C-alpha positions, 0 to 999 in steps of 0.5 A, a space after each residue: 838607771 834610765 831615764 824611763 825609770 825616772 819618769 815613771 817615778 815623776 808620774 808616781 809621784 803626781 798621781 799620789 799628790 802630797 804637800 810641798 816639803 822643806 822648799 815650799 815647792 808642791 806638785 803643781 808648781 814642779 810640774 806646771 812648765 813642760 820645759 821646766 819639769 823636763 829640765 828638773 827630771 833630768 836634773 835628777 837623773 844626771 845627779 842620780 846615774 853620776 853619784 852626785 844626787 844629794 837629798 835636801 831636810 825633810 819637813 817635820 809634821 805632827 799630826 795626831 795618832 789614832 785614838 788619840 794616843 799620842 801624836 806621830 811625826 811624819 818627814 815631807 821630803 821635797 818633790 825632787 827626793 820623792 821622784 828619786 825615793 820612788 825609783 830606788 823603792 822600786 828597785 828594792 821592791 822588785 828584788 824584796 816582794 818574792 822574799 816576803 813572808 806571805 803574812 805580811 800585808 802592809 804597803 806591798 802589791 795587791 794586799 790589802 788590810 782587810 785581807 790581813 783582817 779576814 786572816 787574822 778573825 779565821 785564826 782566831 776561831 781555830 786558835 784560841 790565845 793571841 799576843 797582841 804585839 804593838 812595837 813601841 815608835 817602831 818608825 823612830 828606833 830603826 837601826 840603820 847599821 841593820 837596815 843597811 846590812 840589809 839592804 846590800 844583803 840584796 845584791 842590788 846597784 852600788 847607788 841604790 845603798 849610797 843612796 838609802 845611806 844617804 836618805 836616813 841620815 837626812 837633817 829635818 826641819 821643824 815647824 819653827 825652821 830648826 834643823 836637827 840631824 838624826 841617828 837612827 830612825 825612819 821618815 814617815 812620809 816617804 816613798 821609800 821609808 815603807 819598803 824599807 820598813 818591810 824589808 827590816 821588819 821581815 828579818 827582825 820578825 817574819 823569818 825570825 819567828 818561822 824559825 823560832 817558833 815554827 808552830 805559830 801563825 802571825 799577821 802583819 801590817 808595817 808594825 802591826 803584828 798579831 800572833 795566834 798560839 794554840 795554848 797560854 803558855 806557847 802564848 807566854 813563852 813566844 812573848 818572852 822569846 820575842 821581848 829577846 828578840 826586839 832588844 837584839 835588833 834595837 826594838 823594844 815593845 810596848 809594855 802596855 800595848 802588847 799583851 796575851 789575849 784568850 780569844 775563845 768563848 768557852 767562859 770556863 777558862 780560868 783567864 783574868 786578863 784581856 779577852 779582846 784586842 784592835 787590829 787595823 781599826 777593827 775591835 775583836 771580841 766576843 759578839 752575838 752569833 747565830 741560834 743553836 737548834 736549843 735556842 740558845 744564843 750562840 757567841 763568836 769572836 769576830 771584828 768589827 769597827 773599833 770604838 776609836 774609828 768612830 769617835 774618829 768618824 764622828 768627829 769628821 762628820 761634825 767638822 763639816 758642819 752640815 747644819 750650817 751650810 744653809 746656802 748648799 744645795 742637796 748635790 753640794 752636800 751629796 759630793 762632801 758627804 759621799 766619797 768620805 762615807 764610801 771609803 768609811 762603808 767599803 772597809 768598815 762595813 766589811 765585817 760587823 756591818 751593823 756595827 755602823 749603822 748608828 753613825 750613819 744613822 747620826 749622819 741623817 739626824 745631821 742632814 734632817 737638821 740641814 733640811 729643816 733649817 734650810 726649809 721653813 716649810 718643813 719645821 713641821 717634824 710630820 710634814 718633814 718624816 712625810 717627805 724624808 720617807 718619799 725622798 729615800 724611796 725614790 732616791 735611794 742612792 742620792 747619799 751613799 749610807 742610804 743603801 745602809 741606813 735611811 734612820 736617824 739616830 735620836 
């Protein structure tokens, strides 16, 4: 292990930011003094190189899951542990990246969730049946013995395996200060967890699917998996086989969220089950398409922003309380709104852009309320509308979403 690896890991951790760990030391505190920083990094390198580095307990933080389906527990390591984990994660990534399946997209360099959604859409057009897979509490149920065996099989230095073992067994401190031991699972929040999760699922799922069911196609982003089949019979066979496989590796499928979905547009198919599914924040279902020459409307199975994602974004917009910020100027409101809205548009606007328009119209309505409360001369609706049209025409890029929507939702 070189000192340059530790320094590069520190730079990566500093870029990512994040909250303080159980010791209360944040990124700024750790790197405030250059002399103290160098001493801290030297200590990490020295102890890791000698095998005497022992991680501190991780801080447990509970956050709500998307779509309101319970809560997710994150384990936030201290800054020093994040640096050490980044060193190990880089070593593991260099070895496993060439091994990973081409249809694995999560937490991999040069790959993105949008790419996974696009591939899923294209395959839904060619294959009419999908197994929508939900692995129940994956990060809480990972078998340590199987994971360590997978790491050992990579032929990495022995200190990599040593520290992976120590991080897996690291204790957790909750909000009340109680310390709890762990016996299985991966602490979400650590830099090494994503690559270890991908490694586990590579052997437990990706390679197994390639061997046991070579005719199917799939996309996996972390523990979100969609499997494409050519028939209902094949989908049922794959699902039954997958349940057995998950039991073999110490995991289980969610009984309600894992299901077979028909994604064709043939209404004559006798199927009383679901005809839509959600993947990476997009709802996949039949939607109106173009027009045929005979004047009939075509339908296509395609993705667009999910209802749960729209609800989340609407809650975020309401939390800004724009209507009450009458002490702020246009520039301040734009700086608050634009970076977040730009991210929504770049991601959710990639497919089915028009599904975002009502949400952006809602944001315009909030801005309209703010203007009319801040400036008395615009209390008249006609005067306000006339000025609004002038502004959006003269400054179409002032607010990011004005590139798409300038009208207001009711």
